[in-house]
Structure formats: C-alpha cells, structure tokens
N, C-alpha and C positions, 0 to 999 in steps of 0.2 A: 480426768480423762475426758476428751471431747465427746459429745453426744453424737452417735452415729445418725446419719440422715435417715428419716423415715420414708423418703421418696425412693421409688424403685423404677427400673425400666420395665415396660410392659413385656417386651420380649427382645431377644438379641437382634442385632442389625441384619435384617434380611434372612434369607435361607441359604444363600450360597457363601460358604465360609472359605472357599478356595481363594488364595491370593490372585489378584488380577495383575498379570504381567503386561507392561506397556507394549511388548512385541506381539501379544496375542492379537490375531486378526479381528477378533470380536471384542477387544478390550473396551472400546467406546460403548458398545451396546450393553456389555455387562455392567459398566459403571452407571449408565443411564438407568438400567433396571434396579441397581442398588439404590440410586438416588430416589427413584419412585417408591421403592419399598420403605426407605427411611422417612420420606415425606408422609406416607400413609401412617406409619408407626407414630410419628410425632402428632399428626392430627388426631389419631385415636387416643393417645395419652392426654392430649389437651382436652378432648371431649370428656374423657373419663374423669379428669380432675374437676371439670366444671360440674359434672353430675355429683361427684363426691362432696364438693363444697356446698352445693345446694341442699343435698340430703342431710348433711351434717347439721345444717341450720334447722332442719325439720326434725332433728333427733331420730332419724330413721335407723333401723337396725342394719348391722353389717350385711346380713343376708339379703335385705331389700336393696342395699347399695349394689351388691354384687349382681343381683338379677337385673337391675337397671343398667349397669355398665355393660353387661353382656348383651342386653337387648338393643342398646343404642350405639355401641361402638364396634361390635364384631369381635371383641376380645373373648377369649375362652374364659370359663368360670375360674380356672386355676390362675390365669394371668390376672384377672380382675381381683381375685382374692389376695394376690401378692401386693397389690396397691392399696387394699382396703383393710385387711386384718392387721392389727397392730401387735407387734412383739412388745414384751415388757419394757425394753429400752427405747421404744419409739414413741414419739409425741405427736406425729402428724401423718395423716393418710395422704396418699397420692403417688403419682409417678413423676420422675424427673426427666426432662428432655434435654438437659445440658449436654450430656455426652453425645446424644443423637444429633443435636444441632451442630456440634463441633465436627462430627464425622461427616455430616451432610456438606458443610463448608469445604472440608478437605477433599471430598469426592468431586464437588463442583470445580474446585481449583485444578484437580488432577485431570478432569475431563477437558477443561480449557487448555491445559498444557499439552495434552496428547493431540488435541485438534490443531494447535499451532504447529506442532512437530509434523503432523501429516500434511498440513498446508505447505510447510517449508519444503517437504520432500527430501529425497536423498541428494546429498551434495558431496562432491569430492574435490580434493586439491592435492598437489604434490609439493613436498617440502624437501629441500636438499639437506641432508644431515651427514654426520660422520659415518653413518651406517648405510649411506646411499640415499637415493630418492625414495622417501617414504610417502605413501599415499594415505591421507587422512580422509576417512569417509564417514559421513553422517548417514547411517543406513536407517531411514525412517520406517522401512518395512518391518524390521525386527527391533526397532528402538535401541540400536547400539551405535556407539561411536567406535570406529575401527581404525587401527593402524596397520597398514599392509606394507611389509618390508620386501625389498627385492630378493633377499635371501634370508637364511636363518640368522637372527640377531646374535651377537656374541654374548658371553656370560654377563658382562657389566650392563649391557643394554637390557637384557632380560630381567636383571635385578631391578633396574630402574622401572621397567614396565610393571613388574609385580608390585613394587613398592607404591605405585600410583594406581593400583586397583585394576590393572589390565590382566586378562587371562587369555591364554591361547585357545582359539576355536579351530580345530582341524576342519570342521565342515565349512567354515567361512574362509579359512586360510588367512586369518587375521587375529591380531591381538585386540581385544574389545572389552568394553564395559558399558553400563547403561548410558543411553543418550539423554543427557540433561546438562544443566549448566556446570555442575561439578565435573561431569565427564569431559566436557569441552575444555575446562580449565586444566584438568589432569593431562589431556592430550597435548595441550600447548606446553605444559610443564615438561613432559617427557621429551618433546621435540627440542626444547631449549637445552635440556640437560645433555642429550645425546649429540647436540651440535656444539657442545663445549661452552655454551653461553651460560651465564649464571641464572639459576631458576628464579622465577618471579616470587 
C-alpha cells in the first residue's frame, strides 16, 4: 500500500466557499479576493515549512515548533499542529502547497477569461434558419450565449437545443448556456443542425 503523504494544507482555500458565477457582477472582485487569500495561504505554508525544517535540524520539540510557527506565520495553533504532529503512518512534517498552487493558476486563468469577455462586450448577429431568423447574442453582462427565436421553436428544434446544453430562460426570452468557447461551438452546432446542414 502506498504511503500517505505527511504534508497537509494549512487551511481550506479562502473563506468564501460559494461558487463564483461568471455572470455575477462582482465575480472579478471575488476571484481577486480568492487569489489574494490563496497567495497568503501559500506564503504562510512555505514560511511554516522553512521553520519546521530548521527546527527539525536542531531537534526541537513539536511544542516548540508549533509555538514558532504560530508566532511567525499567523497560523492558529491547531493549523500549525496539523503540519507538525506526525501520525503513525506519516514520515515527514510540513504542509503541501501543490493543490493551492494549482487552484491559484486556475483562478488566474479564469480571471483573465472573464476580463477578455467583459472587454469583448455584448455582441449580436442574426442567422437565417429553418426556424426563421435566429438572433445569436453573446451577453457579456450575464455571461451567457443566447439564441433568440422569432417564435416558439418546434419540438425537434427544442430537442436539438436541449441536447446541446441550452435551457429556456423566461426572464431573458432566450435559450441560453454559459458564454465560453464550448458555448459558442454549441450555438454554431445548433444553428447548423436547424438549418439542415450537417453538424461540425
């Protein structure tokens, strides 16, 4: 059986566990806040690991290590103890930053994607289909790609929409899904299918 890693995270990512929706008007600020919290967490864990490694060389007690980590990193005593006290199956003290670094990169990429979407702004065009002139709208304000039909689509068209991830929004008067590259591709696929052309 593989040995479990002795390294642990100091604390969960940030304090706001609610998912961040791209259409949230304060989504960018919430992502920036999470990025700052993660960066601080990583810095604290790195500082704690440096203290632990140094004190291990000096053969310091676990209690002294915990006190030093608390004093110099801002971690709570409980959090510090999780990185210092060894369970029987553990061989090395310390905290891992691998998951936190991966999450930090993911958030930075998402922040850049939302910024590009906001910069691009809302765009619309009309495409002639067998269901009439369909307006395809990239609604940057709510981060949705929308298909707006001149009337209620027939059953086969609705099946195509649903199969491609679109859902009816009464408040928007549109069939929509998240605005991203997958959403753009799905919209073009729907338009090709309801125009009688072969899907890409």
